[in-house]
C-alpha positions in Angstrom: 160.6 24.4 129.4 161.2 28.0 128.4 160.1 30.9 130.7 157.0 32.8 129.8 158.9 35.8 128.3 160.9 33.5 126.1 157.7 31.8 124.9 156.1 35.1 124.1 159.3 36.3 122.3 159.3 33.1 120.3 155.6 33.6 119.4 156.3 37.2 118.4 159.2 36.1 116.2 157.0 33.4 114.5 154.3 36.0 114.0 156.8 38.5 112.5 158.1 35.8 110.1 154.6 35.0 108.9 153.7 38.6 108.4 156.9 39.0 106.4 155.9 36.1 104.2 152.4 37.6 103.7 154.0 40.9 102.8 156.2 39.1 100.3 153.1 37.5 98.7 151.3 40.8 98.3 154.5 42.3 96.7 154.7 39.4 94.4 151.0 39.7 93.5 151.5 43.4 92.8 154.4 42.6 90.4 152.2 40.1 88.6 149.4 42.6 88.4 151.7 45.1 86.8 152.9 42.4 84.3 149.2 41.5 83.7 149.9 37.8 84.5 146.4 36.7 85.4 147.3 33.1 86.1 150.0 34.1 88.6 147.7 36.6 90.3 145.1 33.9 90.7 147.6 31.5 92.1 148.9 34.1 94.5 145.4 34.8 95.7 145.1 31.3 97.0 148.6 31.4 98.5 147.7 34.7 100.2 144.5 33.2 101.7 146.6 30.3 103.1 149.2 32.6 104.5 146.6 34.7 106.2 145.3 31.5 107.8 148.8 30.6 109.0 149.5 34.1 110.2 146.2 34.1 112.2 147.2 30.8 113.9 150.5 32.4 114.9 148.7 35.5 116.2 146.2 33.3 118.2 149.1 31.4 119.8 150.8 34.6 120.8 147.6 36.0 122.2 147.1 32.8 124.2 150.7 33.1 125.6 150.1 36.8 126.5 146.8 35.9 128.2 148.5 33.2 130.2 151.2 35.7 131.3 148.5 38.2 132.3 146.8 35.6 134.5 150.1 34.7 136.1 150.6 38.4 137.0 147.0 38.9 138.3 146.1 41.0 135.2 143.0 40.7 133.0 143.5 38.0 130.4 142.4 40.6 127.8 145.4 42.9 128.6 147.5 43.7 125.6 151.2 42.9 125.5 151.9 46.7 125.6 149.9 47.0 128.8 151.8 44.1 130.3 155.3 45.3 129.5 155.9 46.8 133.0 155.4 43.2 134.4 158.3 41.8 132.4 161.9 42.1 133.6 163.4 45.4 132.6 166.1 43.8 130.4 163.4 42.0 128.4 161.1 44.9 127.8 163.2 46.5 124.9 163.2 43.2 123.0 159.4 42.8 123.3 158.9 46.4 122.4 161.0 46.1 119.3 159.2 43.0 118.1 155.8 44.7 118.6 156.9 47.8 116.7 158.2 45.6 113.8 155.0 43.6 113.7 152.9 46.7 113.7 155.1 48.2 110.9 154.6 45.0 108.8 150.8 45.0 109.4 150.7 48.6 108.1 152.7 47.7 105.0 150.5 44.7 104.4 147.4 46.8 104.6 148.8 49.3 102.3 149.9 46.6 99.8 146.5 44.9 100.0 144.8 48.3 99.3 147.1 49.0 96.3 146.5 45.5 94.9 142.8 45.9 95.3 143.0 49.3 93.4 145.1 47.7 90.7 142.6 44.9 90.3 139.7 47.2 90.3 141.3 49.4 87.6 142.1 46.4 85.5 138.5 45.2 85.6 137.4 48.7 84.7 139.8 48.8 81.8 138.5 45.4 80.5 134.9 46.6 80.9 135.7 49.8 79.0 137.3 47.7 76.2 134.3 45.4 76.1 131.9 48.4 75.9 133.8 49.7 72.9 133.9 46.3 71.2 130.4 45.2 72.0 128.3 48.3 73.1 125.1 46.4 72.6 126.0 44.3 75.7 125.7 47.3 78.0 122.8 49.5 78.5 123.0 52.7 80.5 120.1 53.6 82.7 119.6 56.0 85.6 118.5 55.1 89.1 115.6 56.9 90.8 118.3 59.0 92.5 119.7 60.2 89.1 122.9 58.1 89.2 124.2 56.1 86.3 123.3 52.5 86.7 124.7 50.2 84.1 123.6 46.7 83.5 126.2 44.0 83.7 127.2 42.4 80.4 125.8 39.1 79.4 128.1 36.2 80.0 130.5 35.7 77.1 129.0 32.3 76.3 125.6 34.0 75.7 127.0 37.0 73.8 129.1 35.0 71.4 127.6 34.2 68.1 
């Protein structure tokens, strides 16, 4: 059986691999958003949800290994890996640090990609709504809320509006 640091390193590498796969899916989704390939975007949304689930499992396994290491070293189970670094052998610490830095970097890139994709999706929906407003203005009514803000009603479903 592997030593605790080797198990934690393996868990970090697995987590890193899964975050990389998730980033790849977000990048692929963005490319399909820019190509306006709705079917591919929809398919990728499902793949992203599944990858998030797999990534969370890897993260949970890593956190369990870290909590076990913490208990072995008389530290609180809630200690972060960064807090526990001094309890590892000095020659192992740079490896663990590098893996943590890379995971954090990937998480940042994933969040940025998710935000960008959300903005692209939002703008696409707005563009479609604007086009519908121009083509079928009777489906939209503009009213004002009690606070004086524009409140537009949603269009009727296409199956009701057709005809």
